[in-house]
N, C-alpha and C positions, 0 to 999 in steps of 0.2 A: 495304571498299574493294577496288578492283581495281588492277592495276599501271598501267593507263591513267589511272585517276583520281589516282593518286599522281604520275604523270608530268606531269599537268596543273598541279600546284602548283609555284609558283616558289620555289625555295630552301627546301624543307621541312625541318623539324627533326623528328627521331625521338625520342619520349619512351619510355623503357623503365623500368617499375616494377621495383624490385629488392627482393624480400622474403626470407623464410626459412621453414623448416618445423622448428620447434623448440618445446620446452616453454615455456609462459608461465604457470607456476604452475598451481594446481588450478582456476582460474576462467576463464582465457582460452584461446581455441583455438590450435592449433599454428600456424596461418597468420596470426597477429596482425600480424606485420610486413608480410606480403604484402597484407593487407587495407588497411592504412594507406598503403602505398606506391602501391597501385593507385588508391585514392580520391584521393590528392593528384595523381597523374598524370592521371587523368581530368578533374579540375577544371582543371588547368593547360592541358591540350589544348583545352578549351573556351575558355579565356582567350586563347589564341594562335591560335584558328581563323581562317582555314583553313590556316595554315602549319604547324601542329603535328600530328603523326600519332602516335596511341597504338600502340606496338608490343607485342610479346609480353611477358608478365610472367615474370621470373625468380623461380621459386617455391621453389627450394632453393639455398642458398649456403653460406658458411663458418660453420658452427655448432658447431665442435668443442668450444667451451667449455661446451656443454650435453650433452656425452656423459654417459651414466649415467642419463638421464631417458628412459623409454619414450616413443616417438613422435617423437623428434628424428631428422631426416634431414639429413645434411650432405654436401656434395660436396667440401669442403675448400677451402683458400685457392688452391692451384695451379689447380684447375679453374675456380674463380670468376674468377681473373685471366684465364685463357684465354677464358672466356665473354665477359667485357667486351671483350677485344681483338678477338675474332672478330666480335662483333656490330658493333663500330666499323668493322672492315675491310669487312664485307658491306654497310655502309650508305654507301658512297661516292656513291650517288645522292642523298644528303641533304646538307644544309648543316651537319650535325653531329648528335651524339647526346647527349641529356640522360638520364643515369641517375639516377632518383629512388630513393635508397637508404633503406630502412626498417629496416635491421639494423646495429647498431653493430659486430657482429663482422666486418663486411666491411672495416674500416678498412685493414688490411694489404693486402688484395687491391686495394682502390681506389687506394692509393698506388702500387702496382707497375704496375697497368694504366694509370693516368694517365700515368706516365712513358713507357711503351712506346708508347701511342697518340700522345702529343705528339712523341716521337722519330720516329715514322713520318709526321709532318706532317698528322695527322688532327685533327679538332675533336671534343672530348667534354667535357661538363660533368658532374662527379659532385657531386651535392647530397645532403646528409643533414640532418635536423632539428637545430637547435642546442638546447642544453640551457640552460634558465633556472635560477636559483639554487634554486628549489623543485621542480624536476623530479627524479624518481628514475630508477633505472637500468633496471629490467627487471620488467615485469608488476606494477608498483606503481600509484600514483595516476595517473601520466602516461598510460601506455598504456591502462589500464583506463578512464580518463575519455574518451579518444579513441574507444575502441570503444563506450562507452555512447552517444556522440554518433552514430557512424557506423552501428552495428548492435546495439542493446542486447540483442536476443534471444540473441546468442551469448555474453553475459557471464553466468556462473553466480553470481548474487548470494548464493546460499546457501553458497558456498565461498570467500568473500573472507576472506583472512587475511594478516596482516603477515608479511614475510620479514625478511631482514637489512637494517637501515636505516643501517648504518654508512656514512660517506663513502667514496667510491671509493678515495681515497688510502690509506685504512687497510686495505682488503681487496685492493688490487691485487696484491700479491705472491702471496697465496693463490689469487686468481683465475687468475693466469698459470700457477701450478704445478698446481693441482688442479681448475680449472674452477668453474662456478657451484655445483655440488653440494657442493664442499668448504666453501663459506661460507653456503649456504642450502639446507637439505634439501628445502624445498618449492618451490625454484626462483624465489622472488620476491626481488628486490632493491629494497625499498621497502615501502610500505604502501598497498594499494588500497582500504582501508576508507573513505577520505574522497573517493573518486572521484565525479565527477558528470558528467552529459552537458553541463552548462553549461561546466564547466571544459574538457571535451574540445572543445567548439565553439571556445572561445577559443584553445586550443592549436592546433587544426587551422587556424584562420584565420591565426594568426601564422605558422605554417609555410608556409602557402600564399602569404602575402605575401612571405616571405623567398625562397621558390622563384621567384616571379614576378620579384622584383628581381634575383636571381642570373642568371636567363635573359636578362633585358633587358641586364644589364651584359656578359654573355658574348657576346651577339650583336653588340654595338657594337665 
């Protein structure tokens, strides 16, 4: 698109995929969250065309909980907050910004940025996938299934192995104090061995429907 084609759209909304660059076990790529957020954003932009515009993807965010795993790159919570806020400020030409977040570690940054943006009188929707009762936390059946649906060639099926499968309430104190490595040496919180593309398709479509509904409610 050019700036003139954007200017021709009445009350456009800007959709920003928010990912991360961090370990996802021995079988998933470092940009797993980014891939999922981008795929959801691209589909939702199609659904709201021509009013929705796909903006640049945030590919590194707050991933400090994955320190100690080679490959992880984090810009920290403060920089992530500032990134959200500055994108919102720069998009005053739009009718608001939709941040499609694929990384659970951004929760603190999202809460802080949402408050700042609202206090400044700007419109922003922060959306993250909801967890069902059988979803696991990180690099397990949930994320592995979604990538098997979106891009199966990036999943190393020969390296599927279970990680820590304890409920989050039981490992939360250790996670806060020592990060993922303190509770899961292989970086997996869950069990990816039962993952399937069909399950990934159902998860992705559920998330897409929830995102669609959230945007429609936010716009009204």
